[in-house]
Steps between C-alpha positions, in 0.01 A plus 500: 500500500749789576668299770552202263671714251726659763596154649573366149740802441675516842870451508628491851777742581810392683446759785724499810420243764679714768163589666286209403442435875351844537145562403308829424123508477338757264130562539363651177591435147459841351785705336654544836483140623605350178794729450623449850471127446696504183778710679521268800470167301783619276721519828409135584265578783208259538223731391132426560259734312126468576236652279117498544434522132571235225788695353758760596465878448130532449430820672429876449535666157839604357555687180867629477824505688451857650870536401533850669158539657399753220142372552489674845556879494434511891799294611843628574785498248708261729213240482499525130865427488442213723232358272732535203765293678246247611359456149837452350576235769172311454536504118836328525349216694191480285624609156228329297207658659500842336281636218743717290336823442534863638241679726356832412414753773261784428374791714138576421389856433274466801789442738676776693850348432727548203723253316803722573435421870617145428828580322730549807399146625555346155850649489576366853388156391700520176808573702427224753457245215828619350678458831356145541620398164850633582497278811385191317445482112250232553260765648439644158162333449290809417694603191753777483492763782475791245172327369355456848242767417403706202269797438239552230363830394153563365646561166694170497177316599314668215764390249504151634112470471552523122725200492403137449512279792790248519445128579833475681607838643869540492532856638317714754344708211355177357346414841356849526309483179182317646528747797488795260203344311295390798569745782281811513785751475262779602462345847867487595784721567826508325753360478402134545769303688598153372699290746668158459274338758440161362179293576507224759311189434346328805443165307866489381620610844297203654647265246854606556462452874334156481768374247782647713390331819436166319870519401645532854558186719422671816189679394177325628188667368151421659218658293132439582613510868338692790708596807312407814737623771862600566644441846831551667668166575821611677436806686699664778322739748184464302304694764725804463491782230879416419442129449703303247373241250738257319252280325138534360237234430286548192175305504341475162231320302529410132183494284342167502658386812300437810792546730718777613882458443783680674858600440751676717723779360795698625368836364151611398415746210155654484441597143119482498439827328187676624450215749825551675319606811349159548836346551623803718204419731606139527861602564387768742660809315324829537514709185301782338408456130233562245357282217356636180274307257584606141394383155585539142291381212555308183350615178535433133550775239491407129585841369847506657642325198840416626758587761455799740690645798338505840324832536460665846306829555576654828237583759436538865463154661154432643328800340262459211791615277754257626763350275407311191720219384480294177725199496536296175535118449523320165201434274307824604462427878534788751512527871343817640565692825295794583613626848154619611257329739269419218763286315824375664444624849214438732318715751550249787804325343768660729502359855740499789610269781397573855614431853352156524637366163792572255258388223290769331149368433388553140128507443367149438401579144868571395617183685251316301627641180852409583419141600211418264517755218299809407125490486408550137280814513738725689792388309317584178397843636852586609664376176274715302557806705871431453451501123313832500769651726773419256301607212494859639860509378502228241157568319490190281549286808126530538482197262695276750300219665526332837600143532381407839829489696720728714833490670433582871602443857589651827814712527672517831632841621726506798433784746242776453596677181296382197736669262783286613656310192848396626511229776678173530523294819471518876744268704450363844836352586417373845219277375651409172210656313480727192197664333529603135326832461524561130262756373649467168608165353827632379625531861500135574848432417611770750291314755674161416839668530426635849367157611827347368699759708279421798565126465872567493481710819308209665763251394258303270728572202870576500555854381884464516550204300211465247561707195156395368336745752544780240185491292670502167789256582280210412376682195138376559593159374136404418524731197749263336223243473203716407451740217227721370324209322461275805404793723248619241350151474438480867374856515241428232379193701470719813305767316255235374461341846431843653231588254693766291570518110798283433643798286555700814776263597662511171818676377502693157823348393535744196501783740742347746732402227502851364554647841766257602715594205499850618520405875693171522428463876135435422410140521258335260 
């Protein structure tokens, strides 16, 4: 159903044919694989994207852009600046994927930290955002720099709690009215911090990517397709450690087909997410990595009564008092993270590779969840625990109910540091192979850029003569043929097909219209 809609709305782009005799194979159609495919197809490379599932970008949970990494107190300031830059970049390629609303950060009274501890970082990020706008005015996608963050005292919250909620918030004060009414102000320290970190909608992201690829002549998308093997075709000194590969053969099988098919490519990209190690083993690359199974839970809360910001209450990851995160969607639906091992994390959910294989082995139960869906009883139990966890800080959230679904999956983590949040790609020039290592989806465009540079170094694209190599020179031409309405329609179909409330894919147009008047760079 979704694919029929996409096919009917596809308008092929007049991309360059300079490289139409060069082929790149991309294994995995998550955010990384899809974004890399868009980038390369826009250049005119014959781009073959293979995805096991029936649609693209159907993976681990996402909630907001992490525009500055304020969610993570433990990572360095320079990583936070990198996250800010990446989020701005990714928002420019996928402008219709955001939920326009601020994010509220609160330090609970039980926590050893103070809100003031976060202010130096916020000032660094404000300055970095201002500098990025000075370099390119189109980078102003998160509002005005001076509004990047704001502070709210206990007194201000008490005053706001007496005001009536507003159906279409047009100021940060109006967004904060429901926070003042619902958040237990006795359990948090002041000031509260409000940051212009917008929501990021996985359904509209998937829709954007699928519509984009349908619009490029050189993009060939194979969904419902299993990779059986990858093998070097043209290999020099293959028995030596410094061997060179100039072509790869991809053997694959499409659903419903009894036969394997094959294609040869000039460059191979491994974007298999938490399964990247499977391809590394086929290729013969040794690498250390971890995989973590994580889940967030979908609930419905009738008492919300309108628009709310996202609310994040800090906590130490993995402890019984880990971070609590309440992410709003239209029509009273909420996504919940609780960064404890009783809710979002799992006692045996973090696994590492070993000397015999680059692929960490998740317990069979979690592989079953990823491939077949959650078992009803444990999903219900964890969802209810998530509700109770949030209700500690938002007492009336006790009335929320579970809906029997979750956003979950395996998250890859390169290396041995499970706090790593900034990573992009590893390149193996001698064998024409790249592995996307995105811990956060916002870094995928950086990975795509590095692969383009690598292709230029290998002579597969001409860096000296092709002005389109710059990511913004072609202005992401697919956006000229797709708008919020078409992307929203595909997103709603995807949500329904994946078993989620259709409202979770929707856009509150009244909110977006109000915000876009204040921030013209925001797309609706």
